[in-house]
C-alpha positions in Angstrom: 103.9 127.1 78.9 104.9 126.0 82.4 105.5 122.3 82.8 103.3 121.1 85.6 105.1 118.3 87.6 101.8 116.4 87.8 101.9 116.0 84.0 105.0 113.9 84.0 104.6 110.2 83.1 105.9 109.0 86.5 103.5 111.2 88.4 100.6 110.1 86.2 101.4 106.5 87.0 101.8 107.3 90.7 98.3 109.0 90.7 96.7 106.0 89.0 98.3 103.7 91.5 97.2 105.8 94.5 93.6 106.0 93.1 93.5 102.2 93.2 94.9 102.3 96.8 97.9 100.2 95.7 101.4 100.4 97.1 104.4 100.3 94.8 105.0 96.7 95.9 101.4 95.8 94.9 101.6 97.4 91.5 105.0 95.8 90.8 103.7 92.4 91.7 100.5 92.8 89.6 102.4 93.7 86.5 105.4 91.5 87.0 108.0 94.2 87.6 110.3 95.0 90.5 109.7 97.5 93.2 112.9 99.2 92.2 111.5 99.7 88.6 108.2 101.2 89.8 110.0 103.4 92.3 112.4 104.7 89.7 109.6 105.4 87.2 107.5 107.3 89.7 110.4 109.3 90.9 111.4 110.2 87.3 114.8 108.5 87.6 114.0 106.4 84.5 111.4 106.3 81.8 109.6 103.0 81.4 110.5 101.0 78.3 107.8 100.2 75.8 107.2 96.8 77.3 106.7 98.0 80.9 104.6 101.0 79.7 102.3 98.6 77.9 101.8 96.5 81.0 101.0 99.6 83.1 98.6 100.8 80.5 96.9 97.4 80.2 96.6 97.1 84.0 95.1 100.6 84.5 93.1 100.4 81.2 94.5 103.8 80.1 96.7 105.3 77.3 99.7 107.2 78.6 
């Protein structure tokens, strides 16, 4: 099975953010994280820890 880049956690979060017409700065502010954290998650440089992932899921009302 070929791994589709759109299936990565960072890309899923990015797509959810874009669907809401939010910038990374807006998302970071709304969930109480830094722009650097959001940028690194979306660019797959880091995986969100459980606490950050829970905040993202709660904000978007999804399970990732």
